[in-house]
C-alpha positions as CSV (number, residue, x, y, z in Angstrom):
1,M,-2.1,-3.8,3.4
2,L,-0.9,-1.4,0.8
3,G,0.8,-2.9,-2.3
4,R,2.7,-0.9,-4.2
5,R,4.4,-1.9,-7.6
6,G,8.4,-1.0,-7.2
7,G,10.4,-0.1,-10.6
8,N,11.9,-3.9,-10.7
9,G,7.9,-5.2,-11.3
10,K,7.4,-6.6,-8.0
11,W,4.9,-5.0,-5.7
12,T,5.5,-4.7,-1.7
13,A,4.2,-4.8,1.2
14,T,3.6,-1.7,3.5
15,P,1.5,-2.8,6.4
16,L,-0.6,0.2,7.4
17,S,-2.0,-0.5,11.0
18,E,-0.8,-3.0,13.8
19,D,-2.7,-5.8,15.3
20,Q,-4.2,-4.7,18.5
21,T,-3.8,-7.1,20.2
22,G,-2.2,-8.3,23.3
23,S,0.5,-10.2,21.5
24,N,1.2,-6.9,20.3
25,E,4.4,-5.7,22.8
26,S,2.7,-2.3,22.5
27,E,-0.5,-2.5,23.1
28,A,0.1,-5.0,25.7
29,E,2.7,-2.2,27.4
30,R,-0.2,0.1,27.2
31,M,-2.1,-2.1,28.8
32,R,0.1,-2.7,31.9
33,K,0.6,1.6,32.4
34,E,-2.8,1.6,32.4
35,H,-3.4,-0.7,34.8
36,P,-0.2,-0.8,37.1
37,G,0.4,-3.4,39.5
38,E,-2.3,-6.3,37.8
39,E,0.6,-8.6,36.8
40,Y,-2.5,-10.5,34.7
41,V,-4.1,-7.6,32.5
42,V,-2.4,-9.6,30.3
43,R,-1.3,-13.4,30.6
44,N,-0.7,-15.5,27.2
45,G,-1.1,-12.6,25.2
46,R,-5.0,-12.0,25.9
47,V,-6.8,-9.2,27.9
48,L,-6.9,-11.3,31.6
49,G,-5.9,-14.0,30.2
50,G,-9.5,-14.6,28.1
51,L,-10.1,-12.2,25.4
52,E,-7.1,-11.7,22.4
53,P,-8.5,-7.9,20.8
54,S,-7.4,-5.2,22.7
55,R,-9.8,-2.5,21.8
56,A,-13.3,-3.7,20.5
57,F,-16.8,-1.7,20.6
58,G,-18.3,-4.3,22.5
59,D,-17.2,-6.7,24.8
60,A,-18.7,-5.3,27.9
61,F,-17.4,-8.3,30.3
62,Y,-14.0,-6.9,30.0
63,K,-15.4,-3.1,30.3
64,W,-18.3,-3.2,33.4
65,S,-17.1,-2.8,36.6
66,Y,-17.4,-5.9,39.3
67,D,-20.5,-5.1,40.8
68,T,-22.1,-4.4,37.6
69,Q,-21.3,-7.6,36.4
70,L,-22.6,-9.3,39.6
71,K,-25.8,-8.1,39.5
72,I,-26.1,-8.6,35.9
73,K,-25.5,-12.0,36.5
74,S,-27.9,-12.2,39.6
75,Q,-30.8,-10.7,38.0
76,F,-30.3,-11.4,34.1
77,F,-28.0,-15.1,34.3
78,G,-25.3,-12.9,33.2
79,R,-21.7,-14.4,33.1
80,T,-19.6,-15.1,36.0
81,P,-17.3,-11.8,36.7
82,S,-13.2,-12.6,36.0
83,T,-11.5,-12.9,39.3
84,L,-9.0,-10.9,37.7
85,L,-11.1,-7.8,37.0
86,K,-9.5,-5.5,39.0
87,T,-9.9,-1.6,37.5
88,P,-12.2,-1.7,34.4
89,P,-12.0,-1.3,31.8
90,Y,-9.4,-3.0,30.0
91,V,-10.2,-2.7,26.3
92,T,-11.0,-0.1,24.3
93,A,-12.7,1.5,21.3
94,E,-10.3,4.3,20.8
95,P,-8.9,3.9,17.4
96,V,-5.3,4.9,16.1
97,I,-5.4,7.0,13.4
98,T,-2.2,7.4,10.6
99,T,-2.8,8.5,7.1
100,T,-0.7,6.8,4.3
101,R,-1.5,9.1,0.6
102,I,-2.8,6.1,-1.9
103,E,-2.6,5.7,-5.8
104,P,-4.7,3.9,-7.2
105,E,-4.3,5.5,-11.1
106,K,-0.4,4.0,-10.4
107,G,-2.1,0.6,-9.3
108,D,-1.9,0.7,-5.6
109,F,-4.8,-1.1,-4.0
110,L,-5.4,-1.7,-0.7
111,V,-6.8,-4.9,1.4
112,M,-9.0,-5.1,4.3
113,A,-9.1,-8.2,6.4
114,T,-9.1,-9.4,10.0
115,D,-7.4,-11.6,11.6
116,G,-8.4,-15.1,9.9
117,L,-6.8,-14.3,6.6
118,W,-3.6,-13.0,8.6
119,E,-3.3,-16.0,10.9
120,M,-3.2,-18.2,7.4
121,L,-0.7,-16.2,4.9
122,T,1.6,-13.6,5.1
123,N,1.9,-10.1,4.9
124,E,3.9,-10.3,1.1
125,E,2.1,-13.3,0.0
126,V,-1.8,-11.2,0.1
127,V,0.0,-8.6,-1.4
128,G,1.9,-11.6,-3.8
129,L,-1.2,-13.2,-4.7
130,V,-3.4,-9.8,-5.2
131,G,-0.5,-9.1,-7.4
132,K,-0.7,-12.2,-9.6
133,W,-4.3,-11.9,-10.0
134,L,-4.5,-8.6,-10.9
135,D,-1.7,-9.2,-13.5
136,D,-3.1,-12.4,-15.0
137,Q,-6.6,-10.4,-15.4
138,K,-4.4,-7.1,-17.4
139,A,-2.9,-10.3,-19.3
140,A,-5.2,-11.7,-20.4
141,S,-7.7,-8.8,-21.6
142,K,-4.9,-8.1,-23.9
143,D,-4.8,-11.6,-25.6
144,G,-8.6,-12.3,-25.2
145,K,-7.1,-16.0,-24.0
146,P,-9.1,-17.0,-20.4
147,W,-6.2,-16.2,-17.4
148,F,-7.4,-18.6,-15.1
149,G,-5.7,-22.1,-15.1
150,S,-2.4,-20.8,-16.9
151,W,-0.4,-20.0,-13.3
152,F,2.2,-22.4,-13.2
153,G,2.2,-23.6,-16.9
154,G,6.2,-22.8,-18.4
155,G,8.2,-20.1,-17.7
156,K,11.1,-20.7,-14.8
157,D,9.3,-17.9,-12.7
158,Q,5.6,-18.4,-13.3
159,G,4.9,-20.1,-9.9
160,M,6.9,-17.4,-8.0
161,L,4.9,-14.3,-6.6
162,P,6.0,-11.0,-8.1
163,V,6.3,-9.4,-4.2
164,E,9.5,-8.5,-2.4
165,T,10.2,-10.3,0.9
166,A,10.2,-8.2,3.8
167,T,13.5,-7.5,5.9
168,N,11.1,-7.3,9.0
169,D,7.7,-6.7,10.4
170,S,7.1,-4.8,13.7
171,T,3.1,-4.7,13.0
172,G,2.6,-7.1,15.5
173,Q,1.6,-10.1,13.3
174,R,2.0,-13.6,14.2
175,Q,3.6,-15.8,12.1
176,P,0.4,-17.6,10.1
177,V,-1.1,-21.3,12.0
178,R,-0.2,-23.3,8.7
179,I,3.0,-22.8,9.5
180,K,3.4,-22.9,13.0
181,Q,1.4,-24.9,13.5
182,W,0.8,-27.4,10.8
183,G,4.4,-27.4,9.3
184,V,3.0,-26.2,5.5
185,T,5.8,-24.5,4.3
186,A,5.4,-25.4,0.2
187,K,6.9,-23.2,-2.3
188,D,4.5,-21.1,-3.6
189,S,4.4,-23.1,-7.3
190,E,3.5,-25.6,-4.9
191,R,0.8,-24.2,-3.0
192,F,-1.1,-21.1,-4.7
193,V,-3.5,-21.3,-7.3
194,C,-5.1,-18.5,-9.8
195,E,-8.6,-19.8,-10.9
196,D,-10.8,-17.3,-9.0
197,R,-12.3,-14.3,-11.2
198,N,-12.9,-12.5,-8.0
199,A,-10.1,-11.5,-6.1
200,A,-11.6,-11.9,-2.0
201,T,-12.4,-15.7,-3.3
202,H,-8.9,-16.1,-4.6
203,L,-7.1,-14.7,-1.0
204,V,-9.8,-17.2,0.7
205,R,-9.2,-20.2,-1.5
206,N,-5.2,-19.8,-1.6
207,A,-5.5,-19.0,2.7
208,L,-7.7,-22.5,3.1
209,G,-5.3,-24.5,1.2
210,G,-4.7,-23.1,-2.6
211,K,-3.0,-26.2,-4.7
212,N,-3.9,-28.5,-2.1
213,Q,-7.5,-29.7,-3.0
214,D,-7.8,-32.0,0.1
215,M,-7.0,-29.8,2.9
216,L,-9.0,-27.0,0.9
217,C,-12.2,-29.6,0.8
218,A,-11.1,-30.6,4.8
219,L,-11.0,-27.3,5.6
220,L,-14.8,-26.3,4.3
221,T,-16.3,-29.9,5.3
222,L,-15.2,-29.6,9.0
223,P,-18.5,-29.2,10.5
224,S,-19.2,-26.6,14.0
225,P,-18.0,-26.5,16.3
226,Y,-14.4,-28.0,15.5
227,S,-14.7,-25.3,12.2
228,R,-14.1,-22.6,14.2
229,R,-10.4,-23.9,15.3
230,Y,-9.0,-24.2,11.3
231,R,-11.9,-22.3,9.4
232,Y,-11.8,-19.0,10.7
233,I,-12.2,-16.9,7.9
234,Y,-16.2,-16.3,7.2
235,S,-18.4,-13.7,8.9
236,T,-20.4,-13.6,12.4
237,P,-22.1,-10.6,14.5
238,N,-19.6,-10.5,16.7
239,H,-16.3,-11.5,14.6
240,P,-17.0,-10.7,11.3
241,K,-13.7,-12.1,9.3
242,C,-14.8,-10.7,6.0
243,I,-12.3,-9.8,3.3
244,Y,-13.1,-6.6,1.7
245,M,-11.4,-5.4,-2.0
246,N,-10.5,-1.9,-3.6
């Protein structure tokens, strides 16, 4: 996600990639063309109804032939092949390559994150949060005063994210979980907070609850395996949910 400041002082969010999942209609259509006649090649937004990503280096369960998987099951205690498996591979590691000129000397910034972040925050919220964090850092360096904790004090627009509202989104991003499932749609000034010196930590805090300390603490203390359903911004070997900032 590219953050770029416009002439009016607000930041704009420009998606640099599309979600490579079965929920993205362009990806689903590609898979249907590659596997004609297979009704359930994409089911409920997932590959063969199971895997959400449509492109991956691993996930050989969706790449190996049925016979190969039966052999692995019998000799190496592998998984039972899907009954929908007909013409693998269904998942590819082929990337989609695009080129965009980034101008950091003019203030551009780039946010690289996997779906854990985008399932909790919209594109504009992410860019607005980073933009506000940068503005607060800059203001503090000028007057020498602490910047954290001052976001919501004074000023009519003090609590608003400095970002342009998107008119449309063709990237395949779904409505964030916190809105679709939890109904959390509070105003910026009621939800977001700026109190971290690290930009990535700042994003994670606001993704998990922001100003709502009860929600933040609840999501951070949920034990496994329940935490996977609610707190999905972390890092494991198979599912990296890291946030990288430039």
